[in-house]
Every structure is written in structure tokens, then in C-alpha cells.
Backbone bond lengths (Angstrom), bond angles and torsions (degrees), N, CA, C in turn:
res aa  C-N    CA-C-N  psi(-1)  N-CA   C-N-CA  omega(-1)  CA-C   N-CA-C  phi
1 M - - - 1.503 - - 1.527 109.68 -
2 A 1.323 116.96 -38.52 1.466 117.13 179.81 1.467 110.63 -69.86
3 G 1.275 117.91 -33.33 1.528 118.99 177.77 1.524 111.26 -66.23
4 L 1.288 117.32 -41.42 1.431 122.17 179.62 1.654 111.13 -65.75
5 L 1.273 113.65 -39.96 1.347 115.40 179.51 1.518 111.75 -71.95
6 G 1.344 118.90 -36.23 1.440 120.64 173.08 1.443 113.84 -62.86
7 S 1.361 117.72 -36.60 1.419 123.38 175.38 1.463 116.10 -63.31
8 A 1.352 110.72 -37.14 1.518 116.61 179.50 1.578 109.75 -72.45
9 L 1.334 114.24 -38.35 1.473 114.52 173.46 1.505 116.39 -59.25
10 C 1.390 112.93 -41.09 1.405 116.96 -174.34 1.491 109.31 -71.44
11 S 1.277 120.18 -31.07 1.504 122.30 175.84 1.457 114.27 -74.10
12 A 1.375 113.92 -26.06 1.432 118.32 -178.44 1.466 113.82 -113.73
13 G 1.354 115.34 31.13 1.458 121.35 -178.71 1.497 110.39 -60.56
14 S 1.270 124.50 -28.36 1.396 129.18 165.85 1.477 109.55 -163.46
15 A 1.321 116.06 168.02 1.509 117.11 -179.04 1.530 110.23 -58.97
16 Q 1.288 119.69 -21.68 1.402 122.32 -178.52 1.459 115.82 -118.40
17 G 1.435 114.45 13.87 1.425 120.21 -177.47 1.477 115.42 44.48
18 A 1.306 119.28 -136.81 1.520 122.12 179.55 1.552 111.54 -89.13
19 Y 1.347 119.56 18.41 1.410 120.54 -173.42 1.574 110.52 -92.69
20 E 1.319 116.64 -24.85 1.454 121.58 178.28 1.499 109.80 -144.16
21 I 1.313 115.07 90.30 1.521 120.27 -175.25 1.511 106.77 -96.95
22 Q 1.283 113.45 103.70 1.545 121.22 -172.83 1.524 111.37 -154.31
23 V 1.349 114.20 135.34 1.487 116.84 167.61 1.520 104.37 -96.66
24 Y 1.378 115.17 122.87 1.478 124.20 -173.70 1.617 106.14 -69.33
25 A 1.251 115.29 145.31 1.484 120.56 158.79 1.499 110.76 -94.44
26 A 1.321 116.75 156.11 1.494 119.28 -179.54 1.529 113.86 -68.72
27 E 1.322 117.92 -28.34 1.489 122.83 -178.77 1.519 113.97 -63.27
28 L 1.277 113.67 137.36 1.564 119.33 -176.71 1.547 107.96 -100.42
29 V 1.330 113.90 165.99 1.429 123.16 172.79 1.485 102.57 -67.77
30 P 1.400 118.88 134.57 1.429 124.20 -177.85 1.568 113.29 -61.50
31 P 1.346 120.91 152.98 1.446 122.41 -179.80 1.610 111.54 -50.43
32 A 1.259 114.87 141.67 1.523 121.41 178.23 1.403 116.92 64.73
33 H 1.387 120.13 12.14 1.491 124.94 179.54 1.470 106.39 -111.55
34 T 1.455 115.29 153.08 1.442 118.07 176.40 1.468 108.70 -128.94
35 M 1.292 116.98 135.97 1.449 125.44 -178.69 1.543 110.29 -107.27
36 F 1.333 117.04 126.87 1.477 122.61 176.63 1.504 107.70 -113.31
37 E 1.350 115.85 120.57 1.441 122.18 -179.59 1.520 112.76 -125.39
38 F 1.326 118.14 134.53 1.435 123.91 171.46 1.587 110.99 -106.46
39 H 1.258 114.74 125.84 1.524 122.26 -176.31 1.526 104.41 -111.20
40 S 1.361 117.40 114.02 1.483 125.13 179.31 1.440 107.33 -115.99
41 N 1.417 115.61 121.83 1.375 125.09 177.39 1.507 113.21 -131.33
42 F 1.426 113.26 135.94 1.481 115.02 177.12 1.545 104.77 -131.54
43 T 1.329 113.15 140.83 1.493 124.74 -174.91 1.468 111.10 -115.61
44 P 1.359 119.88 88.60 1.476 120.99 179.52 1.589 112.65 -70.05
45 R 1.341 113.30 -23.17 1.535 114.50 -178.47 1.508 101.08 -139.41
46 G 1.357 113.76 99.33 1.520 119.92 177.90 1.520 108.06 -133.85
47 Q 1.337 112.74 -162.00 1.416 120.50 -173.96 1.604 107.38 -79.66
48 R 1.377 115.87 129.12 1.433 124.56 -173.11 1.498 110.26 -95.12
49 N 1.342 121.55 -37.98 1.437 126.12 -174.30 1.533 110.33 -135.62
50 P 1.299 118.90 76.02 1.373 121.07 178.75 1.592 114.60 -63.22
51 A 1.191 120.54 132.72 1.519 124.59 -176.20 1.438 112.68 -65.47
52 D 1.358 118.85 -24.37 1.427 122.56 -176.61 1.531 111.34 -90.13
53 G 1.350 120.28 9.54 1.417 121.53 174.01 1.520 118.21 76.62
54 T 1.322 112.42 2.97 1.501 115.58 179.54 1.583 111.86 -77.74
55 Q 1.373 118.13 172.54 1.420 119.63 -177.47 1.556 108.64 -66.18
56 P 1.332 117.61 137.76 1.479 119.88 176.11 1.516 111.48 -63.12
57 T 1.317 116.06 147.52 1.490 119.07 177.86 1.567 111.65 -87.33
58 D 1.351 115.44 -16.57 1.482 118.33 -179.74 1.511 108.85 -57.12
59 D 1.385 118.88 131.87 1.400 126.02 173.60 1.556 110.63 60.11
60 A 1.251 117.79 30.84 1.476 126.57 176.29 1.526 110.37 -97.57
61 F 1.319 116.25 140.35 1.456 123.59 171.68 1.490 107.73 -114.95
62 H 1.360 117.18 128.41 1.388 122.94 178.32 1.548 113.68 -118.00
63 E 1.314 118.34 133.66 1.530 124.42 -179.37 1.560 104.14 -123.67
64 T 1.354 113.97 124.42 1.465 121.24 174.72 1.526 108.61 -120.92
65 L 1.338 114.92 136.52 1.423 121.96 167.60 1.523 110.02 -101.64
66 E 1.310 117.36 123.62 1.516 121.49 -179.84 1.585 104.22 -116.44
67 I 1.349 114.61 130.81 1.479 118.01 174.96 1.473 107.93 -126.82
68 T 1.308 119.43 124.11 1.489 124.21 -171.63 1.545 105.74 -125.07
69 H 1.284 115.54 131.18 1.444 119.50 175.08 1.556 112.10 -123.31
70 G 1.317 114.33 132.49 1.435 122.35 177.02 1.588 114.71 -84.49
71 F 1.253 116.12 122.35 1.494 120.44 -176.40 1.572 109.29 -96.39
72 T 1.321 115.33 -45.94 1.443 119.98 -175.03 1.670 104.17 -143.90
73 E 1.281 112.68 178.20 1.506 114.62 -176.08 1.490 105.57 -76.03
74 W 1.339 122.69 -3.60 1.471 119.97 -176.86 1.601 107.82 -127.65
75 F 1.272 119.96 5.24 1.528 122.08 -173.08 1.496 115.37 -141.97
76 E 1.261 123.69 128.82 1.490 125.95 172.72 1.507 108.49 -139.73
77 V 1.325 116.60 164.28 1.484 124.22 177.09 1.531 107.05 -131.45
78 G 1.387 119.38 128.74 1.383 123.37 174.80 1.534 109.44 -115.39
79 A 1.380 115.21 150.94 1.403 118.47 179.19 1.544 106.67 -136.09
80 Y 1.349 121.20 140.58 1.427 130.54 -178.02 1.403 116.45 -120.14
81 G 1.354 120.61 141.68 1.467 126.06 167.61 1.525 105.91 -124.06
82 F 1.340 116.79 122.21 1.458 122.88 178.98 1.498 110.33 -99.31
83 T 1.336 114.97 143.16 1.361 120.99 172.21 1.557 113.96 -140.13
84 S 1.351 121.46 159.54 1.501 121.83 -177.84 1.494 107.17 -141.98
85 L 1.330 112.25 149.46 1.456 121.77 -179.89 1.664 102.83 -135.27
86 R 1.262 112.34 121.50 1.473 117.42 175.75 1.581 112.14 -153.61
87 G 1.280 114.63 122.78 1.507 121.40 173.55 1.445 113.56 42.53
88 N 1.397 120.52 -130.06 1.442 129.30 -178.49 1.492 112.46 -71.78
89 D 1.299 118.70 -16.07 1.462 124.06 175.57 1.453 116.95 -58.05
90 G 1.308 112.82 -26.01 1.482 121.52 -174.37 1.514 111.89 62.01
91 W 1.341 120.22 -168.30 1.394 125.06 -175.74 1.598 109.27 -85.03
92 R 1.308 116.46 122.89 1.545 122.83 -172.24 1.455 108.52 -127.71
93 Y 1.438 113.37 140.15 1.425 122.84 169.36 1.560 105.51 -73.76
94 V 1.375 114.14 133.78 1.477 120.75 -174.41 1.634 108.07 -103.50
95 G 1.281 117.21 -51.10 1.443 119.77 -176.11 1.558 111.50 174.34
96 S 1.319 114.50 -172.97 1.517 119.94 -179.21 1.607 106.15 -143.98
97 H 1.251 112.68 149.48 1.517 121.29 172.52 1.485 111.52 -131.70
98 I 1.326 118.79 154.20 1.474 118.27 167.54 1.603 106.31 -126.11
99 R 1.395 112.71 147.84 1.473 120.36 -166.42 1.543 111.36 -131.60
100 P 1.307 124.62 84.37 1.468 118.76 169.36 1.547 111.95 -74.66
101 R 1.343 113.95 142.06 1.470 118.63 179.59 1.420 113.66 -142.17
102 V 1.331 119.98 139.84 1.481 128.34 177.54 1.534 108.52 -113.03
103 S 1.330 117.07 155.59 1.485 118.03 -179.63 1.591 107.33 -153.09
104 I 1.300 110.29 154.26 1.535 114.18 169.34 1.497 110.60 -69.98
105 P 1.325 115.01 129.28 1.486 117.89 -178.17 1.514 114.10 -62.45
106 A 1.350 118.18 139.81 1.500 120.07 -179.55 1.495 109.99 -55.59
107 R 1.363 118.41 -41.14 1.420 119.87 -175.53 1.521 114.43 -55.04
108 W 1.385 120.91 -19.07 1.457 121.20 174.11 1.447 111.95 -69.56
109 K 1.324 118.31 -18.01 1.500 122.28 176.35 1.545 113.51 57.65
110 W 1.283 115.48 44.25 1.394 121.04 170.49 1.578 113.69 -68.20
111 P 1.337 118.93 144.23 1.455 117.85 179.92 1.533 116.30 -59.15
112 V 1.359 116.34 -22.02 1.467 121.13 177.18 1.520 108.00 -129.66
113 G 1.325 115.05 160.19 1.484 120.19 171.82 1.519 108.06 -90.06
114 L 1.365 114.94 140.05 1.430 122.27 175.04 1.488 111.79 -132.28
115 S 1.315 117.32 133.35 1.442 121.95 170.21 1.521 112.99 -150.47
116 L 1.292 115.83 163.70 1.505 124.94 -178.36 1.439 112.50 -130.40
117 S 1.421 115.09 117.43 1.455 119.23 179.39 1.546 108.31 -107.43
118 Q 1.353 112.70 144.85 1.490 117.14 169.64 1.525 104.29 -129.20
119 E 1.364 113.04 140.02 1.437 117.50 -174.12 1.604 109.10 -139.57
120 I 1.311 112.19 131.28 1.464 116.05 -178.28 1.487 107.55 -137.83
121 G 1.334 121.55 145.00 1.417 126.45 179.19 1.468 113.72 177.06
122 F 1.352 113.79 -176.29 1.489 120.78 -175.69 1.576 111.80 -124.02
123 E 1.248 117.82 158.72 1.419 126.44 168.33 1.519 113.83 -134.43
124 D 1.266 118.63 149.63 1.458 125.13 179.25 1.521 108.58 -62.54
125 R 1.294 119.35 143.16 1.422 127.19 -178.05 1.560 111.24 -56.86
126 Y 1.331 117.61 -32.10 1.339 122.89 179.77 1.562 115.60 -62.11
127 F 1.363 111.91 -26.45 1.457 120.83 -176.96 1.474 112.90 -105.17
128 S 1.313 120.09 -22.69 1.504 123.06 177.81 1.501 111.15 -156.98
129 P 1.370 119.09 131.52 1.392 122.61 -179.92 1.628 112.35 -65.39
130 D 1.344 112.27 -23.65 1.483 116.88 178.02 1.504 109.26 -94.18
131 R 1.326 116.71 107.02 1.491 120.20 -172.84 1.486 112.21 -70.86
132 W 1.329 116.63 -36.37 1.489 122.21 -179.64 1.488 112.73 -121.28
133 T 1.363 119.37 127.01 1.408 118.07 175.28 1.577 110.28 -127.52
134 W 1.294 113.81 164.79 1.443 121.43 177.10 1.572 109.39 -137.23
135 E 1.365 116.17 133.44 1.450 122.02 -179.50 1.478 109.97 -123.25
136 I 1.340 118.15 139.75 1.418 124.48 167.24 1.574 108.61 -118.37
137 R 1.273 114.85 123.28 1.553 119.02 -170.62 1.507 109.33 -130.77
138 P 1.343 118.53 100.26 1.466 120.79 167.25 1.552 109.47 -73.96
139 I 1.300 117.25 141.72 1.392 122.73 -176.31 1.488 110.26 -127.64
140 I 1.300 121.70 133.18 1.468 126.12 175.01 1.522 108.60 -135.39
141 D 1.348 117.59 136.25 1.452 119.31 -174.70 1.598 104.81 -150.37
142 Q 1.404 113.50 163.61 1.455 119.87 176.38 1.460 107.44 -158.96
143 Q 1.391 112.21 143.75 1.480 124.72 170.49 1.474 110.89 -104.40
144 L 1.346 116.51 118.43 1.477 122.22 -176.27 1.550 107.83 -120.16
145 G 1.287 116.95 82.61 1.469 119.57 -176.27 1.649 106.83 67.55
146 R 1.237 111.21 -117.92 1.529 116.22 -177.43 1.557 110.14 -89.40
147 L 1.300 117.89 -16.26 1.424 123.68 179.91 1.514 114.47 -88.93
148 Y 1.305 114.65 130.58 1.497 123.01 177.32 1.472 112.47 -123.33
149 W 1.333 117.59 139.08 1.494 118.42 172.39 1.500 107.78 -139.35
150 S 1.393 113.63 154.74 1.478 122.15 178.22 1.460 109.00 -146.32
151 A 1.295 117.20 137.78 1.439 123.48 176.20 1.562 110.06 -124.84
152 N 1.392 117.33 125.46 1.493 122.90 179.11 1.500 106.43 -114.73
153 L 1.281 119.36 114.21 1.519 122.18 -178.09 1.566 104.90 -104.28
154 A 1.392 117.10 86.09 1.378 122.14 -177.66 1.480 112.78 -84.54
155 F 1.367 115.41 139.94 1.503 124.92 174.74 1.476 105.96 -121.94
156 E 1.295 121.15 124.26 1.479 127.70 -168.68 1.521 109.78 -125.36
157 R 1.344 114.48 140.65 1.498 117.42 -171.60 1.595 104.82 -142.71
158 T 1.340 116.05 138.65 1.428 123.20 176.79 1.661 109.34 -81.82
159 L 1.264 114.74 129.31 1.385 117.75 179.64 1.544 112.28 -104.75
160 G 1.311 117.82 -26.01 1.396 124.84 176.12 1.468 114.18 -148.57
161 G 1.319 123.36 110.13 1.373 128.63 -177.14 1.523 113.42 148.14
162 P 1.306 118.98 -178.05 1.520 120.45 -175.32 1.495 113.37 -83.14
163 G 1.388 117.48 -6.59 1.459 118.64 -178.78 1.538 116.52 -63.57
164 P 1.267 120.23 156.52 1.489 123.59 176.99 1.522 109.80 -51.30
165 K 1.317 112.46 141.98 1.508 118.21 -176.34 1.499 114.84 -86.83
166 G 1.347 117.19 -11.93 1.437 120.89 174.76 1.630 111.05 -78.23
167 F 1.256 115.56 176.89 1.469 124.79 -176.55 1.479 111.65 -82.65
168 D 1.390 119.45 131.44 1.415 122.67 171.25 1.611 105.46 -95.17
169 F 1.321 114.35 152.07 1.486 121.09 176.38 1.513 108.06 -103.70
170 A 1.292 117.54 116.34 1.454 125.36 -179.95 1.532 111.63 -125.21
171 P 1.296 119.53 76.78 1.492 119.28 -179.82 1.463 115.32 -76.56
172 A 1.331 116.80 158.03 1.465 126.55 -175.16 1.521 104.84 -144.06
173 A 1.315 118.91 144.19 1.451 124.30 175.59 1.465 115.30 -148.14
174 K 1.294 115.65 156.86 1.518 118.96 179.78 1.552 108.60 -142.70
175 V 1.394 115.17 141.80 1.408 122.85 173.55 1.553 104.81 -133.01
176 S 1.335 120.69 129.90 1.450 123.28 179.97 1.505 109.34 -140.06
177 Y 1.346 116.31 161.07 1.526 120.48 179.92 1.468 101.66 -139.26
178 E 1.408 114.53 134.29 1.491 119.69 173.40 1.476 111.51 -76.29
179 V 1.329 115.60 101.81 1.417 122.54 170.67 1.571 114.41 -59.51
180 T 1.345 113.29 -39.91 1.453 124.32 175.92 1.503 105.15 -139.40
181 P 1.350 118.16 168.16 1.522 115.16 173.06 1.459 118.67 -57.20
182 K 1.343 116.23 -18.68 1.445 120.69 -177.62 1.506 115.96 -111.48
183 I 1.342 115.09 -7.83 1.504 120.77 179.25 1.506 114.09 -125.49
184 A 1.285 115.41 129.04 1.547 119.20 176.41 1.561 106.41 -128.86
185 A 1.352 115.19 133.72 1.429 124.85 177.33 1.484 108.58 -115.91
186 G 1.292 114.28 144.69 1.480 118.86 179.67 1.529 116.14 -170.56
187 F 1.262 114.71 -157.85 1.467 122.62 177.10 1.541 113.20 -132.93
188 E 1.348 117.84 142.79 1.449 123.95 173.85 1.413 105.68 -117.89
189 Y 1.347 116.40 148.47 1.460 128.18 -179.81 1.465 112.60 -128.22
190 Y 1.386 120.66 133.31 1.487 122.94 178.43 1.523 107.73 -137.54
191 A 1.280 115.79 142.00 1.474 121.09 -178.83 1.502 112.11 -153.25
192 D 1.278 112.76 161.30 1.457 125.07 172.45 1.554 106.44 -139.69
193 V 1.354 117.72 108.86 1.516 118.43 -178.12 1.421 114.97 -104.37
194 G 1.330 116.57 8.20 1.561 118.80 172.62 1.534 108.74 98.97
195 R 1.326 111.57 -169.65 1.441 124.38 -177.10 1.572 111.07 -49.08
196 V 1.347 116.65 137.69 1.433 121.29 177.29 1.542 112.75 -60.78
197 A 1.357 112.97 -42.27 1.451 120.22 178.85 1.549 115.36 -63.95
198 R 1.381 113.60 -28.55 1.517 117.18 -174.30 1.570 103.63 -157.88
199 F 1.275 116.89 100.22 1.500 122.87 174.87 1.528 111.90 -56.35
200 A 1.312 118.17 147.98 1.391 123.71 174.51 1.502 111.34 -69.84
201 P 1.328 118.44 155.66 1.538 117.07 173.64 1.569 108.25 -56.10
202 P 1.239 115.02 155.64 1.563 122.99 -174.21 1.510 109.12 -57.79
203 A 1.379 118.14 -37.79 1.480 116.11 -176.53 1.484 112.14 -78.43
204 Q 1.370 123.19 -9.27 1.401 125.47 177.24 1.553 109.86 -104.27
205 Q 1.356 118.62 8.37 1.468 119.98 177.57 1.552 109.63 -93.04
206 Q 1.254 115.31 166.01 1.530 120.50 174.87 1.512 105.58 -110.38
207 H 1.385 110.36 134.82 1.472 120.02 170.91 1.474 108.98 -144.49
208 Q 1.343 117.46 132.68 1.414 124.47 -178.40 1.532 109.10 -135.09
209 V 1.349 118.38 141.65 1.471 123.83 176.31 1.463 106.24 -126.47
210 F 1.439 112.60 130.65 1.471 121.23 -178.31 1.521 106.90 -116.18
211 P 1.310 121.84 112.25 1.445 121.06 158.04 1.477 111.31 -62.73
212 S 1.353 124.15 126.90 1.458 123.71 -168.00 1.497 111.06 -131.20
213 L 1.355 112.69 164.58 1.489 121.33 179.61 1.474 108.32 -139.64
214 D 1.305 120.25 126.89 1.471 125.04 174.00 1.538 113.55 -115.45
215 L 1.323 116.60 135.81 1.491 120.35 177.41 1.490 107.57 -106.39
216 N 1.251 119.86 128.31 1.489 123.07 -178.15 1.570 107.24 -113.82
217 L 1.332 114.15 71.82 1.483 116.86 -174.66 1.459 114.21 -83.40
218 S 1.260 115.57 -25.09 1.556 123.55 177.18 1.462 108.59 -166.09
219 P 1.441 113.15 157.53 1.519 117.82 178.44 1.528 111.54 -58.11
220 D 1.377 118.92 -27.75 1.476 119.24 -174.53 1.501 111.84 -93.22
221 F 1.368 119.34 -1.90 1.501 121.34 -174.26 1.503 106.93 -114.97
222 E 1.373 112.74 138.94 1.573 118.06 175.33 1.575 105.16 -129.99
223 F 1.358 110.22 136.59 1.459 119.34 169.25 1.467 110.30 -141.25
224 N 1.251 118.83 130.61 1.456 124.90 176.49 1.517 110.80 -144.43
225 A 1.364 116.03 135.79 1.410 119.09 176.57 1.588 109.44 -145.27
226 G 1.317 110.62 151.78 1.478 114.79 -175.57 1.551 107.68 -161.77
227 I 1.374 112.03 162.72 1.451 120.21 172.08 1.480 108.09 -121.08
228 G 1.339 115.37 121.53 1.451 120.10 -175.25 1.489 114.25 -94.71
229 I 1.377 120.46 132.74 1.462 123.23 179.46 1.524 109.13 -117.91
230 G 1.343 114.84 118.24 1.483 119.46 -179.43 1.457 110.96 -75.15
231 L 1.332 117.71 132.45 1.437 123.06 -176.88 1.579 113.85 -97.06
232 T 1.367 117.13 -7.19 1.324 120.59 175.17 1.590 109.98 -132.45
233 S 1.391 118.55 171.27 1.374 120.25 -176.96 1.528 114.04 -83.58
234 Q 1.277 115.63 -4.73 1.604 122.07 -175.11 1.444 107.49 -83.48
235 G 1.290 121.63 -23.05 1.536 119.19 -177.69 1.524 110.93 -112.09
236 D 1.325 114.93 -175.43 1.429 120.53 175.78 1.505 108.94 -68.51
237 R 1.316 117.61 142.06 1.441 121.10 -173.94 1.522 111.09 -92.07
238 L 1.384 121.05 -28.66 1.412 118.07 174.42 1.498 107.01 -143.77
239 V 1.270 118.92 131.65 1.527 127.67 177.97 1.441 112.38 -136.95
240 A 1.313 116.18 134.98 1.520 120.52 173.55 1.560 106.18 -113.50
241 K 1.325 114.38 137.32 1.457 118.62 -178.87 1.586 112.39 -137.19
242 V 1.271 113.47 151.43 1.455 121.94 -179.83 1.536 107.36 -143.41
243 I 1.377 116.85 130.34 1.426 120.51 174.71 1.520 108.79 -124.13
244 V 1.364 114.17 129.36 1.453 116.84 -178.78 1.534 103.57 -132.29
245 G 1.382 115.55 125.20 1.462 119.34 -176.84 1.572 110.95 -135.80
246 Y 1.321 112.98 154.42 1.466 115.93 174.39 1.569 105.96 -142.18
247 R 1.299 111.57 138.00 1.521 122.31 179.49 1.535 110.81 -96.64
248 L 1.321 114.75 117.72 1.466 113.41 178.10 1.529 109.55 -76.90
249 P 1.230 116.66 150.94 1.480 122.53 -179.25 1.496 112.28 -74.92
250 R 1.360 115.88 161.94 1.488 119.87 -178.70 1.510 111.26 -50.41
């Protein structure tokens, strides 16, 4: 039973698994602008023999293309295409998600940023037993001088597959400090603690900490890198990630 639960947590570690490891900010892409982001993740120490029969994450390289377009000051839509490269499996298409998101406009001048993301999509059975998933993600963040923090309280549900039909709670958080006007260093945290109604035992939960670095070279450029360390045996033990993005002008 513990093995099955651990497998379920590993497959539902987030709506995008290890394909897009990111703590969202509340700010949206501006109206009439389009953001292109490449998420590159490599797992040198991951799961080798998943109990659910999916592809192991150990020694796997994942590449994700994310395209987000801003429609109004309070609404944007993002789309994702996930791919995986591992050993003799070659480069394979994993699945796609779509993510509409709404946010409190910055001109309201609230003390914190607030937005709500919903994400729905599918993955190939070889990579996840749950073919269709749905995520609801409230986001709150704040810039306090050089200090920035963000909390993502994600609730995830299986729509098609053997996974539990209730919501899982998969929180994520970030704290960073601007060392210089162009460089910020900090920590990111990702977890999956199991069903909302009844959390999994601590040893069967997922918890990862990522020391991270952000480069703020221009408003249209994004760079984030980090090394993730798994704190339990249920998740990947070591993950390296890089995010590079560019926002096209109006």
C-alpha cells in the first residue's frame, strides 16, 4: 500500500511533474504581449523503478516550451508542450496543458499580488498513469524592498486515470533577495503532501528545496536556475533546472 501511495505522489507531484519547475509570480504578461519560455530540467538522481510502470525519472532530461499571451491587464492564457529524453527511449512527446489565469490589476495598488491559475491537460500513459489532470493554483506574492516572496497553494485532481479522484495539496513557495539590481539569490520549495482530506504520512510525502538564482537583465528577459534536493525517498533526490524566457513586444 505504501508503495502504491508513493507512486501516486510521484506521478502527481505537480500538474506538470518535473517538466516545468517554477514558483509563479502573481504578475501577468502585459496585454498584447507574448512570452516564450524554455524549461530545461535534468534529474541525475531520480526514481529508477516506478511502481506504476511509467518511465523512470532517473537520468531523464525534460524540455518544455511554454507560450503565454496577455489579453487584458487581468487575464492571460498559457500553453505548454512537454518532451522527454532518456537513454534508449529517445526524444518523446509527453503531453500538453493549457493554463488560463486571472489577477488583481497592479493599478489597484494592493499591498500583495494576487492571481488564480487553472490548468488542465493530458500526458501519455508511458509518463503518467493519470492521463488527464486539473490544477487550481491561488498565488500570492510581495516585493519588500530587495526581498521577494511568493506562495503557490496548488490543488490537483485526476480527471482520467487510476489516481484518487479527490484533490491533492501541492504547495510551492519562493524567497529571494536582490544581491545586486540584476541578480537575486534565494530558495524555492515544492511539495506534495497527499489528499486534502487526509495527508499522507510524512515519509510518503514529497518535499524538495531548490537554491536558486535569478537574473533581471531586462523586463523582457527571464533567467532562473536551481539545484533541487529531495528531502524524502518518494520524490527525485537531485534535479537541475534552467528557465530562459523572452517577452515579445506589442
